[in-house]
C-alpha positions as CSV (number, residue, x, y, z in Angstrom):
1,M,23.7,0.9,13.0
2,S,20.1,3.0,13.7
3,E,17.4,0.4,13.0
4,L,14.0,2.4,12.0
5,R,11.0,0.6,12.6
6,E,7.3,1.7,12.6
7,I,6.0,2.6,16.2
8,N,2.3,2.9,16.8
9,F,1.8,5.7,19.7
10,D,-1.8,5.0,20.8
11,G,-3.5,7.6,23.1
12,I,-4.6,5.9,26.1
13,V,-8.4,6.6,26.9
14,G,-9.0,9.5,29.2
15,P,-11.0,8.9,32.1
16,S,-13.3,11.9,31.1
17,H,-14.4,10.0,28.1
18,N,-17.9,11.3,27.6
19,Y,-20.8,11.6,24.5
20,A,-21.4,15.5,24.1
21,G,-21.6,15.1,20.6
22,L,-19.2,18.1,20.2
23,S,-18.2,17.0,16.4
24,P,-20.2,17.6,13.8
25,G,-19.8,15.8,10.7
26,N,-18.6,12.6,12.6
27,L,-22.1,11.4,12.4
28,A,-21.2,8.4,15.2
29,A,-20.7,11.1,17.8
30,T,-23.2,13.2,16.8
31,G,-25.4,10.3,17.0
32,N,-24.3,8.8,20.1
33,A,-24.8,12.5,21.9
34,G,-26.0,12.1,25.3
35,A,-26.0,8.7,26.1
36,A,-24.0,6.9,28.9
37,S,-20.0,6.5,28.5
38,H,-17.9,4.1,29.9
39,P,-14.2,5.5,30.5
40,R,-13.1,2.3,32.0
41,A,-14.5,0.2,29.4
42,A,-12.8,2.4,26.9
43,A,-9.2,2.2,28.1
44,L,-9.1,-1.1,28.8
45,Q,-10.3,-1.7,25.2
46,G,-7.4,0.8,24.1
47,V,-4.7,-1.7,26.4
48,A,-6.4,-4.5,24.7
49,K,-5.6,-3.4,21.2
50,M,-2.0,-2.7,21.8
51,R,-1.5,-5.8,23.3
52,A,-2.7,-7.3,20.2
53,N,-0.5,-5.4,18.0
54,L,2.4,-6.5,20.3
55,A,1.3,-10.0,19.6
56,L,1.9,-9.1,15.9
57,G,5.5,-8.2,16.7
58,L,4.9,-4.6,16.4
59,V,6.4,-2.2,18.5
60,Q,4.1,0.1,20.5
61,G,3.8,3.5,22.2
62,V,1.6,5.2,24.1
63,F,0.6,9.0,24.7
64,V,-1.5,10.0,27.8
65,P,-4.2,11.8,28.7
66,H,-4.4,15.6,28.9
67,P,-5.4,17.0,32.3
68,R,-9.1,17.5,31.8
69,P,-11.2,19.9,32.6
70,D,-8.6,22.1,30.8
71,H,-8.3,24.8,33.4
72,A,-5.6,27.1,31.4
73,W,-8.2,26.9,29.0
74,L,-11.3,28.2,30.8
75,A,-9.1,31.1,32.1
76,T,-7.8,32.1,28.5
77,L,-11.7,32.7,28.2
78,H,-12.1,34.4,31.4
79,T,-13.8,31.8,33.7
80,N,-13.4,28.4,35.4
81,F,-14.8,25.4,35.4
82,A,-17.5,25.9,38.1
83,D,-18.8,28.9,36.8
84,A,-18.4,28.1,32.9
85,D,-21.9,27.0,31.0
86,T,-22.7,23.7,29.8
87,F,-21.3,24.3,26.4
88,L,-17.4,25.5,27.4
89,K,-17.6,22.4,30.3
90,A,-18.3,20.1,27.6
91,R,-15.5,21.4,25.6
92,A,-12.9,21.9,28.5
93,L,-13.8,18.3,29.6
94,S,-13.3,16.3,26.3
95,A,-11.1,13.2,26.2
96,S,-11.0,13.6,22.6
97,A,-7.0,13.5,22.3
98,M,-7.2,9.7,22.6
99,W,-7.4,10.1,19.5
100,A,-3.5,10.2,18.4
101,A,-3.8,10.4,14.4
102,N,-4.4,14.0,15.2
103,A,-1.8,14.7,17.4
104,A,0.8,15.6,14.7
105,T,1.8,14.9,11.2
106,V,5.3,12.6,10.8
107,S,7.7,12.8,8.2
108,P,10.5,10.3,8.8
109,A,14.1,10.7,8.6
110,P,14.4,9.4,4.9
111,D,12.2,11.5,3.3
112,C,13.3,14.8,5.5
113,G,16.3,17.1,3.8
114,D,18.0,17.4,7.0
115,G,18.3,13.6,7.6
116,R,16.0,13.9,10.8
117,C,12.0,12.7,11.7
118,H,9.9,15.8,11.7
119,L,6.7,15.9,13.7
120,T,4.4,18.6,13.1
121,V,1.8,19.3,16.1
122,A,-1.6,19.6,14.9
123,N,-3.8,23.0,15.6
124,L,-7.1,21.0,15.4
125,V,-8.4,24.8,15.3
126,T,-11.9,23.6,13.6
127,M,-13.5,22.3,16.4
128,P,-13.5,24.3,19.4
129,H,-13.1,21.1,21.7
130,R,-10.1,19.9,19.8
131,S,-8.4,23.5,19.7
132,H,-7.1,23.6,23.1
133,E,-5.0,20.3,22.4
134,W,-2.2,20.7,20.6
135,P,-0.4,22.7,24.1
136,A,-0.4,19.4,26.0
137,T,0.2,17.0,22.7
138,L,3.2,19.2,22.1
139,A,4.7,18.8,25.8
140,Q,4.4,15.0,25.1
141,L,6.1,15.1,21.9
142,R,8.8,17.1,23.0
143,L,9.3,14.9,25.9
144,A,9.1,11.6,24.1
145,F,11.2,12.7,20.7
146,A,13.5,15.1,22.4
147,D,16.6,12.9,20.9
148,P,18.1,15.1,18.3
149,A,16.8,12.6,15.7
150,F,13.7,14.4,15.7
151,A,12.6,17.8,15.2
152,V,9.4,18.5,16.9
153,H,7.4,21.6,15.4
154,A,5.2,24.2,16.8
155,P,1.6,23.9,14.9
156,I,0.5,26.0,11.8
157,P,-1.2,28.9,12.9
158,A,-5.0,29.5,12.9
159,P,-6.9,30.0,10.2
160,F,-5.3,27.0,8.7
161,G,-6.9,24.2,9.8
162,D,-4.2,21.1,10.7
163,E,-5.9,18.0,12.0
164,G,-2.5,15.7,11.3
165,A,-2.0,12.5,10.6
166,A,-5.5,11.3,10.1
167,N,-5.1,13.9,6.7
168,H,-1.7,12.4,5.5
169,M,-0.7,9.1,4.1
170,R,3.1,7.8,3.3
171,L,4.1,5.3,0.7
172,A,7.5,3.6,0.1
173,D,9.3,-0.1,-0.8
174,R,9.7,-0.2,3.1
175,H,9.2,2.1,6.2
176,G,13.0,2.3,6.6
177,A,13.4,3.8,3.5
178,G,12.8,7.0,1.6
179,G,9.2,7.4,-0.1
180,I,6.5,9.8,-1.1
181,E,4.2,11.8,1.6
182,L,0.4,12.5,0.5
183,F,-1.5,15.5,2.2
184,V,-4.9,15.0,1.7
185,Y,-6.9,18.5,2.2
186,G,-10.5,19.3,1.9
187,S,-12.7,22.4,0.4
188,G,-15.8,23.8,2.0
189,G,-19.1,24.0,0.5
190,G,-21.0,21.0,2.0
191,P,-23.0,20.6,4.8
192,F,-20.0,19.5,7.4
193,P,-16.8,21.3,7.9
194,A,-13.6,20.5,5.8
195,R,-11.4,20.2,8.4
196,Q,-7.6,20.2,6.5
197,H,-6.5,23.6,5.1
198,L,-4.2,22.9,1.6
199,E,-2.2,26.2,3.1
200,A,-1.7,24.1,6.1
201,C,-0.7,21.3,4.2
202,R,2.2,22.8,2.0
203,A,3.0,24.3,5.5
204,V,3.9,21.2,7.2
205,A,5.5,20.1,3.8
206,R,8.0,23.0,3.9
207,A,8.7,22.5,7.8
208,H,9.6,19.0,7.2
209,R,12.2,20.0,4.5
210,L,10.5,17.7,1.7
211,D,11.2,17.0,-1.5
212,P,8.5,18.8,-3.2
213,A,8.9,16.5,-6.1
214,R,7.7,13.9,-3.8
215,V,4.9,15.1,-2.3
216,L,1.3,15.4,-3.9
217,Y,-1.8,17.5,-2.3
218,V,-4.6,15.5,-3.0
219,E,-8.4,16.8,-2.4
220,Q,-10.7,14.7,-0.4
221,S,-13.8,13.9,-2.4
222,P,-16.9,16.5,-1.1
223,Q,-19.1,13.7,-1.4
224,A,-16.8,11.6,1.1
225,I,-17.0,14.5,3.4
226,A,-20.6,15.0,3.1
227,A,-21.1,11.5,3.9
228,G,-19.4,11.6,7.6
229,A,-15.9,11.0,6.6
230,F,-14.5,13.8,8.4
231,H,-10.7,12.7,8.0
232,N,-9.0,11.1,5.3
233,D,-8.3,8.0,7.2
234,V,-11.9,7.5,7.4
235,V,-11.9,6.8,3.7
236,A,-8.3,5.6,2.6
237,V,-5.2,4.1,4.3
238,A,-1.6,3.7,3.1
239,N,1.2,1.3,4.7
240,E,4.6,0.6,2.6
241,R,3.6,-0.1,-1.4
242,I,-0.2,-0.4,-0.7
243,L,-2.8,1.9,-0.9
244,F,-6.2,1.2,0.6
245,A,-9.0,3.1,-0.7
246,H,-12.6,3.2,-1.2
247,E,-13.4,4.5,-4.9
248,Q,-14.9,7.9,-3.7
249,A,-12.1,8.8,-1.5
250,F,-10.4,11.5,-3.7
251,A,-12.1,14.2,-5.7
252,D,-10.2,13.2,-8.5
253,R,-9.6,9.2,-8.4
254,D,-8.0,8.5,-11.8
255,A,-5.7,11.9,-11.6
256,T,-4.6,11.1,-8.2
257,H,-3.8,7.3,-9.0
258,A,-1.8,8.3,-12.0
259,A,0.2,10.8,-10.1
260,I,1.0,8.0,-7.0
261,R,1.7,5.6,-9.9
262,A,4.0,8.1,-11.7
263,L,6.3,8.8,-8.5
264,M,5.6,5.0,-7.3
265,P,5.4,2.6,-10.1
266,E,5.3,0.0,-7.8
267,V,2.4,0.9,-5.5
268,E,-0.4,-1.5,-5.3
269,I,-3.8,0.0,-5.2
270,V,-6.3,-1.9,-3.2
271,E,-9.3,0.0,-4.4
272,V,-13.0,-0.8,-2.8
273,P,-15.7,-0.2,-5.7
274,A,-18.7,1.9,-4.6
275,A,-21.2,-1.1,-5.9
276,A,-19.6,-3.4,-3.5
277,V,-19.3,-1.3,-0.3
278,S,-20.8,2.3,-0.2
279,L,-19.8,5.3,1.3
280,A,-22.5,4.8,4.2
281,D,-21.1,0.8,4.7
282,A,-17.9,2.1,4.8
283,I,-17.9,4.7,7.6
284,G,-20.4,3.6,9.5
285,S,-18.5,0.5,9.3
286,Y,-15.0,2.2,9.7
287,L,-13.3,0.0,7.5
288,F,-10.8,2.0,6.1
289,N,-10.0,3.3,9.6
290,A,-8.1,0.7,10.1
291,Q,-4.8,0.0,11.0
292,L,-2.6,-1.4,7.9
293,V,0.5,-2.7,9.3
294,T,3.9,-5.0,8.3
295,P,4.0,-7.4,11.3
296,A,7.5,-9.5,11.9
297,D,6.1,-12.1,9.7
298,G,5.7,-9.6,6.7
299,A,2.3,-10.1,5.5
300,P,0.4,-7.6,5.3
301,T,-2.4,-7.1,7.9
302,L,-5.4,-5.2,8.3
303,I,-6.7,-4.3,11.7
304,V,-10.3,-3.8,11.5
305,P,-13.2,-2.8,13.9
306,G,-15.6,-5.5,15.3
307,E,-18.0,-3.2,13.3
308,A,-16.3,-4.4,9.8
309,R,-17.2,-7.8,10.8
310,D,-20.9,-7.2,11.6
311,N,-21.7,-5.8,8.2
312,A,-22.2,-7.9,6.1
313,R,-21.2,-6.2,3.0
314,V,-18.0,-5.2,3.8
315,W,-17.1,-8.6,5.7
316,Q,-18.1,-10.1,2.6
317,W,-15.4,-7.8,0.4
318,L,-12.9,-8.4,3.0
319,Q,-13.1,-12.4,2.6
320,G,-13.3,-11.8,-1.0
321,H,-10.1,-9.9,-1.1
322,L,-8.2,-12.2,1.2
323,A,-9.8,-15.2,-0.6
324,G,-8.2,-13.9,-4.0
325,N,-4.7,-13.4,-2.7
326,G,-4.8,-9.4,-2.8
327,A,-2.3,-7.4,-1.3
328,I,-3.9,-7.4,2.1
329,R,-3.1,-11.1,3.7
330,R,-4.8,-10.9,6.9
331,V,-7.3,-8.8,8.6
332,E,-7.0,-9.0,12.9
333,V,-10.1,-7.7,14.2
334,V,-10.3,-5.6,17.8
335,D,-13.3,-4.6,19.6
336,V,-12.8,-0.8,20.3
337,R,-16.8,-0.4,20.7
338,E,-16.7,2.8,23.3
339,S,-14.2,5.1,20.8
340,M,-16.2,4.3,17.7
341,A,-19.0,5.6,19.4
342,N,-17.6,8.8,19.5
343,G,-16.2,8.5,15.7
344,G,-12.6,6.9,16.3
345,G,-11.8,3.7,14.9
346,P,-8.5,1.6,15.4
347,A,-6.3,4.1,13.4
348,C,-8.0,7.2,15.1
349,L,-6.2,6.1,18.3
350,R,-2.5,5.7,17.3
351,L,-0.2,8.0,15.2
352,R,2.8,6.2,13.4
353,V,6.4,7.0,13.9
354,V,9.0,5.9,11.8
355,A,12.1,5.8,13.9
356,D,14.9,3.8,15.9
357,P,13.2,2.5,19.0
358,A,16.3,3.3,20.9
359,T,16.4,7.2,20.4
360,I,12.4,7.0,22.1
361,D,11.8,8.3,25.4
362,P,11.5,4.7,27.2
363,R,8.6,6.3,29.0
364,F,6.5,6.2,26.2
365,L,7.0,2.5,25.2
366,V,5.2,-0.2,26.2
367,D,5.4,-4.0,26.5
368,D,3.0,-6.2,28.2
369,A,4.5,-5.7,31.5
370,R,4.0,-2.0,31.2
371,L,1.0,-2.3,29.7
372,D,-0.3,-4.3,33.0
373,R,0.5,-1.5,35.1
374,I,-1.0,0.9,33.4
375,A,-4.5,-1.4,33.0
376,D,-4.3,-1.9,36.7
377,V,-4.4,2.0,37.3
378,I,-7.5,2.1,34.9
379,E,-9.2,-0.5,36.6
380,R,-8.5,1.3,40.2
381,H,-9.3,4.7,39.1
382,W,-11.5,5.3,35.7
383,P,-15.0,6.1,36.4
384,E,-17.1,2.9,35.1
385,T,-19.7,5.1,33.6
386,I,-20.5,9.1,32.8
387,H,-23.9,10.0,32.3
388,A,-24.6,13.5,30.6
389,E,-26.4,15.2,33.4
390,A,-23.0,14.3,35.5
391,I,-20.7,16.7,32.9
392,G,-20.7,19.0,36.0
393,D,-20.9,16.9,38.9
394,P,-17.7,18.1,41.2
395,A,-17.4,14.6,42.3
396,L,-16.8,13.2,39.2
397,I,-14.2,15.9,38.4
398,A,-12.4,15.2,41.4
399,R,-12.0,11.3,40.3
400,I,-10.9,12.3,36.8
401,E,-7.9,14.5,38.2
402,T,-7.1,12.1,40.5
403,A,-7.1,9.2,38.0
404,H,-5.1,11.2,35.4
405,R,-2.6,12.0,38.4
406,A,-2.8,8.4,39.1
407,L,-1.4,7.5,35.6
408,L,1.2,10.0,35.2
409,E,2.9,8.7,38.3
410,A,2.7,5.4,37.6
411,M,4.3,5.9,34.2
412,E,7.0,8.2,35.8
413,L,5.9,11.1,33.8
414,A,4.9,13.7,36.5
415,E,6.7,16.6,34.5
416,L,3.5,16.5,32.7
417,L,1.5,17.4,35.5
418,D,3.2,21.0,35.8
């Protein structure tokens, strides 16, 4: 008998990690534009987060960084890295594929009409620096999930923007049971772009052969988008029976909660009131861009960034919830400050896949020993610092490309170098 487990696939932070401020609506990214980044520290923080997941008894996987600069993308624009202007250089060098929550939307086999786990790679068409990620992501997904237990789909075509699991939630009694799926979309008209289109959500649901009666399409609050919640996972996260959300996460809070309860009466909605934690505090601390997980001991656990502990109002709410014996029983704090400075918290760095680990290409699964090997490559090859003015430096580019190759060779994934 196969055993369906939730596997967290984290993106390894790439050697080109830098702060170019490429993402309008992502307040951390634009606020830190031009600052010096620390790719080696960023990647090692990610490895430490994965080790913490393993210590909780979770199954852990990885996705590798994409080749950077993206010479193939520049070629489609009839230029090369040396000749490209600064605008294109920065977008060709972006390490944003580290945020694996945007890699794909995933529907576990129990939800899908054909009994397979379906993954649709996100097109990310709204932002130029992310719009060219999907071919390299698709190559990894097709390698990692080549087993017949999976169906891996090409992206939804433009102009329908799709940003993957960051705008998708699933609720179920347990990971391996059938559940309901929530697709959260945005509407335009605010100061920042709404990145997830309703039509993309509907297309993904059709591709995954989901039962329409078990699917909800929920509009994200325009107020949340305007406040900097560029993805739903900045204001809401779900795990098994628990939905953890800000009071202002959804455009129609009451109707959303009622629809969820109608499909799943046993749901536990943990809502943080705006009076206790404002949208600004929630977004600044990434309280909801946390990993809500079920560890080996069964106690629902929220993995938050250090910024959540640093915010007095957020930390006070969390401690009160724990003291009140709420649905979330434990809070773990991780340091992902380098990712946070570019607008990505713990949840951004991972894609959740419910599957039998035996059906996954083992090169994409890690234990402590494999993380040791990855960390060794990072320590030897990743740049320590990247200054904004160094983006076009040929020596930096050569080091980034050497580091990428060294990692893929160490992980025996050389076919991804083609």
